[in-house]
C-alpha positions as CSV (number, residue, x, y, z in Angstrom):
1,X,-9.3,-7.9,-32.4
2,X,-10.3,-7.4,-28.8
3,X,-8.3,-4.8,-27.0
4,X,-8.2,-3.5,-23.4
5,X,-7.7,0.0,-22.0
6,X,-5.9,0.2,-18.7
7,X,-6.3,3.5,-16.9
8,X,-3.3,4.2,-14.6
9,X,0.3,3.2,-14.8
10,X,0.8,2.5,-11.1
11,X,1.9,-1.0,-10.2
12,X,-1.7,-2.4,-10.4
13,X,-2.2,-1.1,-13.9
14,X,1.2,-2.1,-15.2
15,X,0.9,-5.6,-13.7
16,X,-2.5,-6.1,-15.3
17,X,-1.3,-4.8,-18.7
18,X,1.8,-6.9,-18.5
19,X,-0.1,-10.1,-18.0
20,X,-2.8,-9.3,-20.5
21,X,0.0,-8.7,-23.1
22,X,1.6,-12.0,-22.2
23,X,-1.8,-13.6,-22.8
24,X,-1.9,-12.2,-26.3
25,X,-4.4,-9.4,-25.5
26,X,-3.5,-6.0,-27.0
27,X,-3.5,-3.3,-24.3
28,X,-3.1,0.5,-24.1
29,X,-2.1,2.0,-20.7
30,X,-3.3,5.6,-20.2
31,X,-1.3,7.5,-17.6
32,X,-2.1,11.1,-16.7
33,X,1.3,11.9,-15.3
34,X,4.7,11.9,-17.0
35,X,6.0,8.8,-15.2
36,X,5.1,5.2,-14.3
37,X,5.0,3.7,-10.9
38,X,2.5,5.8,-9.0
39,X,3.7,6.1,-5.4
40,X,6.8,4.0,-6.1
41,X,9.5,6.6,-6.6
42,X,13.2,5.8,-6.3
43,X,15.9,8.3,-7.0
44,X,19.7,8.2,-6.7
45,X,21.1,11.6,-5.7
46,X,24.5,12.6,-4.3
47,X,25.4,9.0,-3.7
48,X,22.1,8.3,-1.8
49,X,19.3,6.1,-3.1
50,X,16.1,7.6,-1.8
51,X,12.7,5.8,-1.8
52,X,9.9,8.4,-1.5
53,X,7.0,5.8,-1.4
54,X,7.2,2.2,-0.3
55,X,10.7,1.0,0.7
56,X,10.2,-2.8,0.4
57,X,8.0,-5.3,-1.3
58,X,6.5,-8.1,0.8
59,X,6.2,-11.5,-0.8
60,X,2.8,-12.3,0.8
61,X,1.6,-14.3,-2.3
62,X,3.3,-16.6,-4.8
63,X,2.2,-14.1,-7.4
64,X,4.7,-11.6,-6.2
65,X,7.8,-13.7,-6.9
66,X,6.2,-14.9,-10.1
67,X,5.9,-11.4,-11.4
68,X,9.6,-10.7,-10.6
69,X,10.6,-13.9,-12.5
70,X,8.2,-13.2,-15.4
71,X,9.6,-9.7,-15.7
72,X,13.2,-11.1,-15.8
73,X,14.2,-9.2,-12.7
74,X,15.3,-12.1,-10.5
75,X,19.0,-11.2,-10.9
76,X,18.3,-7.6,-9.7
77,X,16.3,-8.7,-6.7
78,X,17.8,-7.8,-3.3
79,X,16.9,-9.5,-0.1
80,X,17.5,-7.5,3.1
81,X,20.6,-7.8,5.3
82,X,19.8,-10.6,7.7
83,X,21.1,-8.4,10.5
84,X,18.3,-5.8,9.7
85,X,15.5,-7.9,11.1
86,X,15.0,-6.0,14.3
87,X,12.0,-3.7,14.4
88,X,11.6,-1.0,17.0
89,X,8.6,0.6,18.7
90,X,9.1,3.8,20.6
91,X,8.1,3.8,24.3
92,X,9.4,5.9,27.1
93,X,10.8,8.3,24.4
94,X,13.2,5.6,23.1
95,X,13.1,2.8,20.5
96,X,12.7,-0.6,22.0
97,X,13.2,-3.8,19.9
98,X,10.0,-5.7,19.3
99,X,10.1,-9.3,20.8
100,X,10.8,-12.0,18.3
101,X,9.4,-14.9,20.3
102,X,6.7,-15.6,22.9
103,X,9.3,-15.7,25.6
104,X,10.7,-12.4,24.4
105,X,7.2,-10.9,24.6
106,X,6.9,-11.7,28.3
107,X,10.3,-10.2,29.1
108,X,10.2,-7.1,26.9
109,X,9.9,-3.6,28.6
110,X,7.6,-2.5,25.8
111,X,4.5,-3.7,27.7
112,X,3.5,-3.7,31.4
113,X,2.5,-6.8,33.3
114,X,-1.1,-5.8,32.8
115,X,-0.8,-5.9,29.0
116,X,1.0,-9.2,29.1
117,X,-1.7,-10.7,31.2
118,X,-4.2,-9.4,28.6
119,X,-2.5,-11.4,25.9
120,X,-2.7,-14.5,28.1
121,X,-6.4,-13.8,28.6
122,X,-7.2,-13.2,24.9
123,X,-8.0,-16.9,24.0
124,X,-10.7,-16.9,26.6
125,X,-12.4,-13.6,25.5
126,X,-15.8,-14.4,24.0
127,X,-15.9,-13.7,20.2
128,X,-18.3,-11.1,18.9
129,X,-21.1,-12.5,16.8
130,X,-23.6,-9.7,16.6
131,X,-22.6,-8.5,13.1
132,X,-21.7,-5.0,14.2
133,X,-18.8,-3.5,12.3
134,X,-16.0,-2.5,14.7
135,X,-13.0,-0.3,14.3
136,X,-9.6,-1.9,14.8
137,X,-9.3,0.2,17.9
138,X,-12.5,-1.2,19.4
139,X,-11.5,-4.7,18.5
140,X,-8.1,-4.5,20.2
141,X,-9.4,-2.9,23.4
142,X,-12.1,-5.6,23.5
143,X,-9.8,-8.5,23.0
144,X,-6.7,-7.1,24.8
145,X,-6.7,-3.7,26.5
146,X,-6.2,0.1,26.0
147,X,-2.4,-0.1,26.6
148,X,-2.0,-2.6,23.7
149,X,-3.9,-0.2,21.4
150,X,-2.0,2.9,22.5
151,X,1.5,1.5,22.5
152,X,1.4,-1.1,19.7
153,X,-1.5,-1.1,17.3
154,X,-1.6,2.7,17.0
155,X,2.0,2.5,15.8
156,X,1.3,-0.3,13.4
157,X,-1.7,1.5,11.9
158,X,0.4,4.6,11.4
159,X,3.0,2.4,9.6
160,X,0.5,0.8,7.2
161,X,-2.3,3.3,6.6
162,X,-1.0,6.5,8.2
163,X,-4.5,6.1,9.7
164,X,-6.5,6.4,12.9
165,X,-7.2,3.0,14.6
166,X,-10.5,4.4,16.1
167,X,-11.8,5.0,12.5
168,X,-10.3,2.1,10.5
169,X,-12.6,-0.8,9.9
170,X,-11.6,-4.2,11.2
171,X,-13.6,-5.9,8.5
172,X,-12.1,-3.9,5.6
173,X,-8.7,-2.7,6.8
174,X,-7.7,-5.9,8.7
175,X,-9.9,-8.7,7.3
176,X,-7.5,-11.4,8.3
177,X,-7.7,-10.4,11.9
178,X,-11.4,-10.5,11.8
179,X,-11.3,-13.9,10.1
180,X,-9.2,-15.3,13.0
181,X,-11.9,-14.4,15.5
182,X,-14.7,-15.5,13.2
183,X,-13.1,-18.9,12.4
184,X,-11.3,-19.7,15.6
185,X,-12.8,-17.4,18.3
186,X,-9.4,-15.9,19.1
187,X,-6.5,-14.3,17.4
188,X,-4.0,-16.4,19.3
189,X,-5.9,-19.6,18.6
190,X,-6.1,-18.6,14.9
191,X,-2.4,-18.0,14.7
192,X,-1.7,-21.5,16.0
193,X,-4.5,-23.6,14.5
194,X,-4.7,-21.7,11.2
195,X,-1.1,-22.2,10.2
196,X,-1.9,-25.3,8.1
197,X,-4.5,-23.5,6.1
198,X,-2.2,-20.6,5.4
199,X,0.6,-22.9,4.2
200,X,-1.8,-24.7,1.9
201,X,-3.0,-21.4,0.3
202,X,0.6,-20.2,-0.2
203,X,-0.3,-16.9,1.4
204,X,2.0,-15.4,4.0
205,X,1.0,-13.0,6.7
206,X,2.5,-9.5,6.2
207,X,4.5,-9.7,9.5
208,X,6.2,-12.9,8.4
209,X,6.4,-12.4,4.6
210,X,9.9,-12.1,3.1
211,X,10.7,-8.5,2.0
212,X,12.9,-7.4,-0.8
213,X,13.8,-4.6,-3.2
214,X,16.0,-4.2,-6.3
215,X,19.5,-3.0,-6.9
216,X,18.3,0.5,-7.8
217,X,15.2,0.6,-5.7
218,X,11.6,-0.4,-6.2
219,X,11.3,1.8,-9.2
220,X,13.1,-0.9,-11.1
221,X,9.9,-3.0,-11.2
222,X,7.5,-0.5,-12.8
223,X,10.2,0.8,-15.1
224,X,10.9,-2.8,-16.4
225,X,7.2,-3.6,-16.9
226,X,6.7,-0.3,-18.8
227,X,9.8,-1.1,-20.9
228,X,8.3,-4.4,-21.9
229,X,4.9,-2.8,-22.6
230,X,6.7,-0.3,-24.9
231,X,4.5,2.0,-26.9
232,X,1.4,0.5,-25.2
233,X,2.1,3.0,-22.4
234,X,0.9,6.5,-23.1
235,X,2.2,9.1,-20.6
236,X,0.7,12.5,-20.1
237,X,-2.6,11.2,-21.4
238,X,-5.7,11.8,-19.3
239,X,-8.9,9.8,-19.8
240,X,-11.9,12.1,-19.7
241,X,-14.8,9.9,-20.5
242,X,-15.9,6.3,-20.9
243,X,-18.9,5.5,-23.1
244,X,-20.3,2.0,-23.4
245,X,-21.0,0.9,-27.0
246,X,-22.5,-2.1,-28.6
247,X,-19.0,-3.5,-29.1
248,X,-17.4,-2.5,-25.9
249,X,-16.1,0.9,-24.7
250,X,-15.2,4.2,-26.3
251,X,-12.3,5.9,-24.3
252,X,-12.1,9.7,-24.7
253,X,-8.7,11.1,-23.8
254,X,-6.6,14.2,-24.1
255,X,-2.8,14.6,-24.1
256,X,0.0,16.7,-25.4
257,X,-2.4,19.3,-26.7
258,X,-4.6,16.9,-28.6
259,X,-7.9,15.2,-27.8
260,X,-9.2,12.0,-29.3
261,X,-10.8,8.7,-28.6
262,X,-10.1,5.0,-29.0
263,X,-12.4,2.0,-29.1
264,X,-11.7,-0.9,-26.7
265,X,-13.4,-4.2,-25.8
266,X,-12.9,-3.6,-22.1
267,X,-11.6,-1.0,-19.6
268,X,-9.6,-1.6,-16.4
269,X,-9.5,1.3,-14.0
270,X,-6.4,1.3,-11.8
271,X,-6.2,4.8,-10.5
272,X,-7.5,6.4,-7.3
273,X,-11.0,6.5,-5.8
274,X,-11.2,10.3,-6.0
275,X,-10.3,10.3,-9.7
276,X,-12.8,7.5,-10.4
277,X,-15.5,9.6,-8.7
278,X,-14.7,12.4,-11.2
279,X,-14.6,10.2,-14.4
280,X,-17.6,10.6,-16.7
281,X,-19.1,7.2,-17.4
282,X,-22.0,6.7,-19.8
283,X,-23.4,3.2,-19.8
284,X,-26.7,1.7,-20.8
285,X,-27.5,1.1,-17.2
286,X,-26.6,4.2,-15.1
287,X,-23.4,4.0,-13.1
288,X,-22.8,6.6,-10.4
289,X,-19.5,6.4,-8.6
290,X,-19.4,10.0,-7.3
291,X,-19.7,8.8,-3.7
292,X,-16.1,7.6,-4.0
293,X,-15.1,11.2,-3.6
294,X,-15.8,10.7,0.1
295,X,-13.0,8.2,0.5
296,X,-10.4,9.8,2.8
297,X,-6.8,10.1,1.6
298,X,-4.7,11.9,4.2
299,X,-1.5,13.7,3.2
300,X,1.9,12.2,4.0
301,X,5.3,13.7,3.6
302,X,8.3,11.4,3.0
303,X,11.5,12.9,4.4
304,X,14.8,11.2,3.4
305,X,17.9,12.3,5.4
306,X,21.5,11.2,5.0
307,X,23.9,11.5,7.9
308,X,27.5,10.7,8.6
309,X,27.6,7.4,10.5
310,X,29.5,9.0,13.4
311,X,26.8,11.6,13.9
312,X,24.1,9.0,14.8
313,X,24.4,7.3,18.2
314,X,21.9,4.6,17.7
315,X,23.2,1.6,15.6
316,X,20.2,1.7,13.3
317,X,20.9,-1.9,12.4
318,X,17.3,-3.0,12.1
319,X,14.3,-2.4,9.8
320,X,13.2,0.8,11.5
321,X,11.0,2.2,14.2
322,X,7.3,2.9,14.6
323,X,6.1,5.6,16.9
324,X,2.7,5.6,18.7
325,X,0.9,8.9,18.9
326,X,0.9,8.8,22.7
327,X,4.7,9.4,22.6
328,X,4.2,12.9,21.3
329,X,6.6,13.0,18.3
330,X,6.0,14.4,14.8
331,X,7.3,11.3,13.0
332,X,4.9,8.4,12.2
333,X,7.9,6.1,11.7
334,X,11.4,5.9,10.3
335,X,12.9,3.2,8.1
336,X,16.7,2.5,8.5
337,X,17.0,2.4,4.7
338,X,20.7,1.9,4.4
339,X,20.7,-0.9,7.0
340,X,18.2,-2.9,4.9
341,X,19.9,-2.9,1.5
342,X,23.4,-2.2,0.2
343,X,24.3,0.9,-1.8
344,X,21.6,3.1,-0.2
345,X,24.2,5.5,1.1
346,X,27.9,6.4,0.5
347,X,30.5,4.7,2.6
348,X,30.5,6.0,6.1
349,X,26.9,7.3,5.9
350,X,23.4,6.2,6.7
351,X,20.0,6.9,5.1
352,X,16.9,7.4,7.3
353,X,13.5,7.7,5.7
354,X,10.8,9.2,7.9
355,X,7.1,9.9,7.3
356,X,5.1,12.8,8.7
357,X,1.4,13.7,8.6
358,X,-1.3,11.1,8.0
359,X,-4.5,11.1,10.0
360,X,-2.5,11.8,13.2
361,X,-1.2,15.3,12.2
362,X,-2.3,16.0,8.6
363,X,-1.4,19.7,8.9
364,X,2.3,18.8,9.3
365,X,2.7,17.2,5.9
366,X,2.2,20.5,4.0
367,X,5.0,22.3,5.8
368,X,7.9,23.5,3.7
369,X,10.8,21.0,3.0
370,X,13.0,23.0,5.4
371,X,10.4,22.9,8.1
372,X,9.8,19.2,7.7
373,X,13.5,18.4,7.7
374,X,13.9,20.4,11.0
375,X,10.9,18.6,12.6
376,X,12.3,15.2,11.7
377,X,15.8,16.1,12.7
378,X,14.6,17.2,16.2
379,X,12.7,13.9,16.7
380,X,15.7,11.9,15.5
381,X,18.0,13.8,17.8
382,X,15.9,12.6,20.8
383,X,15.2,9.1,19.5
384,X,18.4,8.1,17.7
385,X,21.0,10.5,19.1
386,X,21.5,12.4,15.9
387,X,24.3,15.0,16.7
388,X,24.7,17.1,13.5
389,X,22.8,18.3,10.5
390,X,22.2,15.9,7.6
391,X,24.6,15.9,4.6
392,X,21.6,15.0,2.4
393,X,17.9,15.9,2.6
394,X,15.0,15.5,0.2
395,X,11.3,15.7,0.8
396,X,8.3,14.6,-1.2
397,X,4.7,15.4,-0.3
398,X,1.9,13.0,-1.2
399,X,-1.2,15.3,-0.9
400,X,-3.5,12.3,-1.0
401,X,-1.4,9.3,0.1
402,X,-3.3,6.2,1.2
403,X,-7.1,5.5,1.1
404,X,-8.5,5.0,4.5
405,X,-10.7,1.8,4.9
406,X,-12.7,3.4,7.7
407,X,-15.8,1.9,9.3
408,X,-18.5,1.8,6.6
409,X,-16.1,1.2,3.7
410,X,-18.3,-1.7,2.7
411,X,-20.7,0.7,1.0
412,X,-18.0,1.8,-1.4
413,X,-17.0,-1.8,-2.3
414,X,-20.6,-2.6,-2.9
415,X,-20.9,0.4,-5.2
416,X,-17.9,-0.8,-7.2
417,X,-19.3,-4.3,-7.5
418,X,-22.7,-2.8,-8.7
419,X,-20.9,-0.6,-11.3
420,X,-19.1,-3.7,-12.8
421,X,-22.4,-5.6,-12.8
422,X,-24.3,-2.7,-14.6
423,X,-21.4,-1.9,-17.0
424,X,-20.1,-5.2,-18.5
425,X,-16.5,-4.8,-19.7
426,X,-15.7,-2.3,-17.0
427,X,-13.3,-3.6,-14.3
428,X,-12.1,-1.8,-11.1
429,X,-8.8,-2.8,-9.4
430,X,-6.2,-1.3,-7.2
431,X,-5.4,0.0,-3.7
432,X,-8.8,1.6,-3.2
433,X,-10.5,-1.8,-3.5
434,X,-8.1,-4.7,-2.8
435,X,-5.8,-3.5,-0.1
436,X,-3.4,-0.6,0.3
437,X,0.0,-2.4,0.4
438,X,2.3,-2.7,-2.6
439,X,1.9,-6.5,-2.6
440,X,-1.9,-6.1,-2.4
441,X,-1.8,-3.9,-5.5
442,X,0.3,-6.4,-7.5
443,X,-2.1,-9.3,-6.6
444,X,-5.0,-7.0,-7.6
445,X,-3.4,-6.5,-11.0
446,X,-2.9,-10.2,-11.4
447,X,-6.4,-11.0,-10.5
448,X,-8.0,-8.4,-12.7
449,X,-6.0,-9.5,-15.7
450,X,-7.3,-13.0,-15.1
451,X,-10.9,-11.7,-14.9
452,X,-10.5,-9.7,-18.1
453,X,-8.9,-12.5,-20.0
454,X,-11.7,-14.9,-19.0
455,X,-14.5,-12.4,-20.0
456,X,-12.9,-11.7,-23.4
457,X,-12.6,-15.4,-24.1
458,X,-16.3,-15.9,-23.4
459,X,-19.0,-15.5,-26.0
460,X,-19.8,-11.8,-26.6
461,X,-22.8,-10.9,-24.3
462,X,-25.8,-9.2,-25.8
463,X,-25.5,-5.5,-25.3
464,X,-28.6,-3.4,-25.3
465,X,-28.5,-0.2,-27.4
466,X,-29.1,3.2,-25.9
467,X,-32.7,3.2,-27.2
468,X,-33.4,-0.2,-25.6
469,X,-32.1,0.7,-22.2
């Protein structure tokens, strides 16, 4: 019987294992920690439902909705309140609603006339064809202007990557933007003329994708996948070594005071880049992934605060606000959590989830919970008119939060591809390879399950012995 080892019980690993099991392939999921879900972490405390990682799931691909249906969670899915569509960007020390239409863009106070003229000029800016890899910051300044970078894209990058736009690669961090220029010569032309191709593929841009959660938060999804996988999920079990054999792979692991090994036909690694760099891999053709230790993961602190409704002046009726670094605040952004979905706060209260640290100010993320709460409260006092202390506060630190797809990231992706080529039966998937969003991770899990199933169904390839290599 061909079996598969899945390393990591984050959403990528659980999705891959779930679909492999549905296809009749026996799986074992090895998870080093004592819980499933990775960065997804939902907790109900004191009447508040706090999300310490992602707050919503974007339906960017048909595979997202399909997973929800296949897991039997359609009845527990929650779509956001239609009144919570407004998104804010901070400028002039106050949140300003982002325009929702072309006309709104040209009347918004978010941008000066110079920036608005830059948008009108963009379709006529010559596309770059010299093959040089740009940062997203260089790209935006070239096609628009510095103001657009400082007051819009910097905030967007903070919200997605907690990253630095001057370092993040256009090619790897924002491949769809690069494709618009490559295919249409312009972002605006691409948005207009590429609409048909996007509809045909079923893919939806992240800024337009429907977002949703579940009645008890996003943790519902990994918990249900793990429940259906049952004993196949082994928590508190760390994989220490992978050894290629003539039949597949030997997986050495330790957990609960014991150490042992298990034989599998294939291995799917769905952890982090830095852990993959540390994993011992013995294959007939040498595989060296130690360079993945260089991938930057900045720290991010999630600060969830609950307030009495009357103690917050701003209506907080939208999705949330993003904050450009140029505005000088400590917060990267704040999600109006209780405005998005019901039952996130007790009656007469609101929940605000803020993020601190990232590449902008990494030193702030490691402050004590009390210090972080005070920093966030001061920013919220200025931005949202918070008038009193929170009635609920909880902070979670992610010491290594989000992999940064900085300029030059292609060398790491090439290294991963080479590793899979040299070590048949070893598959790599997850946020360090296929995109950092929650939806990217789910799609990555779906795709890797399809790849594994296809390989296992093929005739067994000839494997050289150690002495022949």
